[in-house]
C-alpha positions, 0 to 999 in steps of 0.5 A: 328280647321283647321290644318296648312297643312289643311289651305295649301291644302285649299288655293292651296299652296301645290304642292309636299311634300317628305313624307306627313305622316311623315311632317304632324306627325312632324308639329303635334308633335313640333315646326319645324324649316324650311327655304327658300332661296332668292338668291340676283340677284337683289337689291329687291325681287319681288311680285313673291317671295311673296308666299314663304315669306307668306307661311314662315309666315303662318308656323311661325303663326302656331308656327314653326320657319322660317330661311330665307336664303339669298344666298350671296354665291349662288347668286354668281353662279346662279340657272339654275332652270327655266332658258333658258340661263346661268346667267350673273355673278354679282361682289362680291360687288354687290352681297353683296350690293344685300344681304344687301337690300334682308336682310332689306326686309325679316326682314319687313315681318316675326316677328324676336322676340318671342318664334318662332323668325325667324333667318336670315342666309346668306350662304356665311357664310359657303360657302365663306371660303370653298376651291375647294379642301374641296368642291370636297372632303367633298361635291361633292364625295356624288353627283353621275353624273347620279343623277345630270343629271336627275334633271330637272333643268339640263336636260332641259338645257343640249341641250342649254348649262349649264356651270359647274358653273350652273351645281354645284349650286344644290350641294351648295343649298344642302349643305345649307340644310345639314348644316342648318339641322346639326347646326341648327336642320332645318328639312324642306325646302320650295320653288317654284315648280321649287326648287324640284330637288334642295330640294331632292338633299339636303335630299339626301346629308343629308341622306348620310352625316348623314350615315342613311341607304337606306330606312330609314325614312329621318331626314328632309323633303321637300315641294314645293308651286306652281309657280303663273301663271295667268289664260291665262297662263302667269307669275304673277307679270309682266307688260309692265313696268316690275317686280312689285318690293317690294321696294317702290322706284322702284314700288310705293304702288299706282302701287302695289295697282292698279296692284292688283286691276286690277287683272282678275275675273279668278284669284282674289279668287285664289289669295285671297287664295294665298296671304291674311290671310283671313279666309275660311269663309271670302274668301268663302263670296268674292267668292259669292260676285263675282258671284252675284255683279262681277261689284263692284269688292269687292274681287279685292279691298280686295286683293289690300287693304290686300296685299298693307298693308302687304308689305307697310302699311295702310297708303300706302292703304289710300294713293293708294285709295285716288290716285285712287279716284281722277284719276278714281272716281271723287275725287279732284285732288287739294287734293293730295300731290306733292308726290301722284301726282308723283306716280299717274301720274308717266307714263303720258307725262310731260313737265318742264315749267321753266317760272313762268307764261305762257298763257295756250294756249302756254303751251298746244303747248309747252307741245305738248298737243296741236299741234297748237295754233289754235288747243289749242284755239279750244280745250279750247273753246270746253271745252276739256281741264282740269286743276286739274280736272276742266274744263277750257274754258278761252282762255286768262287764264294764268298759274301761281302758283295758278295752282299748286298743293302742289306748284309743279305740274299741271295736265292737261287733254285734252278729257277724258283720255289724262293726262299730268303732267306740272312740 
């Protein structure tokens, strides 16, 4: 039977560990409490956060107890890790609003019932009431300036500039680890590879504040996973339209599905290992499929289906597939609901038609689909105009209620790929 660490290694999810043998022994011996922090820098987590969330879930499924932490306090400060410039600080009320939304999202992805139920914590609960004097005397005195300056997250910012606010971030995150270790018995912190400096600083604080001797085995451990990059070296989860969010109001399930479906061949097997719970045998079978029948894109479809179902639902997968089939697979556009039309045609040019009826020729011109009435007639006559997927060559066609999908929208296509949404 494959152990948790063996499975994480197969999936390429092991970047660094502070004490591999000690952690392996601990995981084998007991149900380990572990945590990972999520700073509320926006009103939703994005797909880049999923790898740490899924890693917490892998630990939970293996019998361990996750403590997802919302950084209500650290979110007011800003982590310099991986940033080239100072963050813009948000007001407390804004951060509190973001915190609530992120709490709700995290509760969807981890189990909060059962013997190893997850426990949601917010570091504002212990940092928010701390005075400056408490912070400096009780925590700050354990941090040497040289030690802090040597951290990569700080060192890379020294030349461009870093404020004392962001410089002190690692102390606050370290204190989180100490508090959770002391109060809850949390022995492991996980995070992306850019968090290594903050995690090891936390381990050092635990050692010093717990009075351990230098060189003694630590009472806690650190574990990092790789940052997700694509084969071309660019950051995963970014598109021309911005980040791929986990909130369906910001990134629709259809957009989410399509983003994953369009994964590069060079990345798809790696992402199946990272983001799905498919077994080693299933992934290796999909790898063979990719080599032997790349045109069928079976691994890409499986990645899109598995992850869309996890983040949204099985119903969302069916909806995304139905929209995709209608748009790209010759399916019937008229079978879509109004909501599905909005998802699938979110980024195409749109036109509001105030009149209940209008001639097709006038509509093509008014909506900017054809440049003139003469060209509009030419387009219709030549069979270049499609209404809701059906070719229309009737120059005298009148557009009305019968042409609306779900009583709301009409989709006009000119040529092979130019879509327009008439509202």
